[in-house]
Residue, then its C-alpha position, 0 to 999 in steps of 0.5 A: m753552559q746551556g748545553a750542559i743544563e739541557k742534558t741535565v734536564k733531559d736526564v730528569l725528564s726521561s727518568p722512569v723515576s719521579e724527580v724534583l728539579s730546581i732551575k735557579g737563576a737571576w731575574g730576567v735571564g730567561k729561565t721561564y722562556w728557556w723552559k717553555s721553549k725546550f721542555r717538550s723536546l726533552i721529554k721521553p714520549g709517553r713518560f707523563d700523562r699531562y703537563s701543568y704549568v703554574s706561576l705561584f705569583g700571588v697564590e695565597n693558600l695551598k688549596d688554590l695551588e692544588f686546584k691550579i695544578f689540576q686546572e692548568a693540566v694539558a695533555l702532552e702530544g703523543t700520550k694517551v690520557q687515561q680517563k678517570s672514573n669520575k666522568y662528571i669531573s672529566r666533562l667539567v674540567p675542559k669547560i672550566s679551563e676554557c671559560f677560565r682562560r678566555r673570560f675570567k681572572t679568578v675561579e670565583e667569577i665563573e657562575v657554573v663553578k661557584k656551586y661546585l667550587p669547594d668540592l672541586k678544590a677538595i678532590a682536585l689533587s686526587k685527579v693528579n697522577n703522573y704529571l709533569i708539573c712546573l711551578d714558577d715564581f716561587e719567590r713571588k708566592g703570596k705571603e700566606l702560602g708558606s715555603d714549608k707548605v709548598m715544599g711539602l706539596i712538592s714532596y707529596l706529588k713526587e712520592e705519592k702521585d708519581c709526578t716530576v716537579v720542576l721548580i723555577l726560582n730566583e734564590d737571591e729574592i728568596d734571601k729577601m723573604e721573611d726569616g721564617d719563610k726563608n729558613y723553611y725553604y732552605k731547611y726542606k730544600e736538601k730533602v725535597i730537591g733532587v737535582e739543581v741547576k743554575f741557569e745563566m745566559i751569555p749576552e749573545d744568546a740573550a740578544m738573540i732571544a730578545l731582539s727583533t729582526r731590525i737594522m739596529k739588531e747588529y749594533i745593539t747586540k754589539y753593545v749588549c755584549k760589550i756591557g755584558v747585559t744578560n737580562i732578557r727583559i732589559i734587552q726587550k725594553i732596549d728593543r722596544i725603544s730602538g723600534l721607536l727610533e728606527p723608522c727615523l734612521n732610514g738613509y743615515d750612515h752606519i756611524v749614526i746608527d751605531a752611536i744611537a744603538r750605543t747610547t740606547v743600550i747604555l741608558c736603558w741598561s742603567y735606567y731599568t736595572k735596579d741593581l747596586e752592581v749597575p751604575n744609576f741613571e744620574f751617574i751615567l748622565r754625569f759621566y756622559t756630560e763631563k766625558t773627558y774630564f770626568s774626575y775619578k776623585g772620590l769614586s769607589v773601585e766599583e764606580k771606576e769599573w763602571c766608567e771603564k766598561i762604559d768607556a770601552c764602548g767608545v762613548d761620546s758626550l750627550n747630544e740633542v739626539d741622546f737627550e731625546i732618548v733620555k726623554i723617552l725613558r724619563k717621561g715615556i714620550f717619543d716625539e718623532k718630529t723632534f727626534s728627526e730634527s735633532l738627527e739633522k743637526t748632528k750630521y757633523v758627528v759622522d764627519a768627526r767620527r770619520r776623521k778620527e778613524d782616518l787618524f787611527t788608520a794613519i797611525d796603524t799605517f805608520w807602524n805596519c809598513l816597511e817603506c822608507n817613507q818617514e817624511e810622507a808618513l809624518e806629514l800624513l799623520f800631522r794632517k790627520f791629527g789636525d783634521a780630527l783634533p776637535v774629537l780627540e781625547m788625551n790618550d789619542l794625543e799621546s799616541v801621536v806625540y809618541i811617534y814624533q818622540v821616537l823619531e826625535q821630532e821635538d818640534m812636532v811634539e811641541k806643535c801637536i801639544n800646543k794645537y791640542l791645548y789651543m782648542f781649550r784657550t777659552r776655558k777659564d776653570k781649572i780642570d783636574w786632568r790628572g784625575s780624569m778618565y784619560g788623564r790618569y793613564v797619560k804616561n808621557e812626561t812632556i804632555k804632563k808638563e805642558f798640561d800642568n804649566n799651561l791650560f789646566g793651571l794646576k798651580p798650587t792654590h794652597t801650601l805644603n803645610d796645608v797638605f800635611s794637615k790634610i794627611i794628618q786628618r786622614e783626608e784623601c789627597d786629590a790632584d791639587d795636593i799631589m801637585v803641591l807635594y810634587q812641586s815642593d822641594e826637599g828643604s820645604y819637607l825638612e822644615i815642616l817634618a822637623k816641627l811635627r809632634g805626636s801622632g801627626l808625625k807618625i801618620i805623616v811618616l807612614f804616609f810617605v813610606e807606604l806611598i809606593e807600596r801600590s802596584d799603580v804608583t805614578t812617577e809623581e808619587s815616586e818622586i814625592h816618596n823619594k823627597a820625603i824619605s830623603a828629608l827624613k834621613t837628613l833628620a835621622g842623621q842629625c842625632k842618635i835619638n832621631e836615628v832610633r826614632l825613625s828606624r822604627y819605620g825602616i828609615t836608616v842612615q849610614r854613619 
C-alpha cells in the first residue's frame, strides 16, 4: 500500500506542472510522520526553490496563513534560491524566523517585527513562488478560517504562484465540521485537488515506527498485530508505559513478559482510543474479570467480535500486576516497588502457562504420531490434563474428552469431566455457561449434559408457560429459557399451544418455525423446533379448521 502511495507522491513532486495533492487518512495513522520522513527523497532535484510546512491548527484568518507559509519557508538542499529584489525582506526574514522559532509563540511577541507586521503580512504572499507547500491539520483549523478561503488560497498558489501544495487531512473529522464549512470543502474539493491518496498503515509498520528498541518490542508488536492497532500515537503511548514497566522485568521468564505485553496493549488500546469501534475500558475490565463465564447474553454483534478478538490473544483473568497497569492509566501513577512486589506474587502464572503448554504438546503428540502407544499416550494425556486443570477452559476440556471418546474410553471421559467440575465445587451461584465465551462453542453432548445436571445447576427456575409469555412479549430468550424449552416434553407444548389466542398464537408459531433458519443453530434449538412443530401438527390433525389455520405457516399434515 505505502509503495503505491510513494509512487503517486513521487510522480506529483517530480512533475514540471504544479499540482495539488491530498493525503487523507484516519487520526494517528502516521500521515505527517510519513510525509516528513519521505518527501525530500521524492522531490526531483531543482524542482522547487523552497519548502514550507504549516499546520493549520488554530489558524484563524487568511493573512496569518499566508504569512506562515512565507515565514516557515526553508531552502531545499541542492537548489539555488533566487534572491528577490526586496533586499530588506530577504535580510529580515531569517532573523524573524530564528527569533520566532526559538523564543516566541506568536509573531506579536517579537519587538522588532511589531512595527512592520502589517506590511510584512501584506507582502508575504508576493514573495512566495515555486514553493512546495504542505498544509497539515486542515480539519483542525480555526473556526474563523473558512474552508472556502483555504481552498481558494490553495488554488491561487497553484495557478498563479507555480506552487505544488500537499494537503494532509482527516476527512472523518471534516464531516464533523459545521455544515456550511464542510459543504464548502466538498464543493471545492473536486475543482482544487488534482490527486488524492488514502494513507493506511498496517500494524507491523506502525509498530516499527512507534516502538523503541527494547526487550518488550517483539512481544508488543505481536499483540499490536493481533488486535490490529494502526494508530501510531496509541502505540507510542503503549511504548511509554511498557518503558516504565520494563526495568522491573529483568530476569523474568518470557512467559511473564509476554503476558504483561499483552495486557498493556489491550488496556492501552481500549483506554486511549476514543472510537465507537473499539471496546470501552469498563467493558474490557469486565471481560477480563469474568473471563471464562463472561456472558454473551445481550451483547451486540460488534461486542461479540470484540470479545473474540481479545480472546484470540489468549487473555487471562486480571491479576495484581495487571491492576498496576490499570492504575497507571487511570491515575498516571507508577509505583515501581508495588509493581515489583506484585510480580513476585504472580510467579505461579509462569508455571500454570507451562503446564497448559505441556498439555497442548501431549495433545499434539497424540495426533501427530504413528507409534502403537495408546496406553502410554493416554496416560500422559491424563497426567498433563490433571497438572494443567486449574488454568483450563471448557474448550480445552473438550479437546481432551474427544480423544478418549474416539477411543471408546468412556470411564476416562467421566473422570476428566468430573475432575473439571470438582474444581468449582464451592461455587454456589448458577453460571450461564451456555452463554459464556467458551460454553457456546462446546459441541460435545456428554459435556453439555454433565454441566447442565451438575455444577452449573441450569435446572428450570420458571415454567414453560413463563417462557411462552416472554416470547409473546418479544423478549430475547436467555440460556435459562432455552433450557426450559429443551427439557419440556411435547405434551406440555401441546397443552399450552391449544390455549393460545390472537396475536400471541401467531408470534409463538413464527418463533418456532423460524428458530432453525439461522446458520448457527444449536442441537438444543433443533430439538425445541422439532417438538414444537410436532405439537402443532398434532393440533392441525385434530380438525380441518386447524389444518387450514396452520397451513399459513407451512405446517401441513398427511390425512
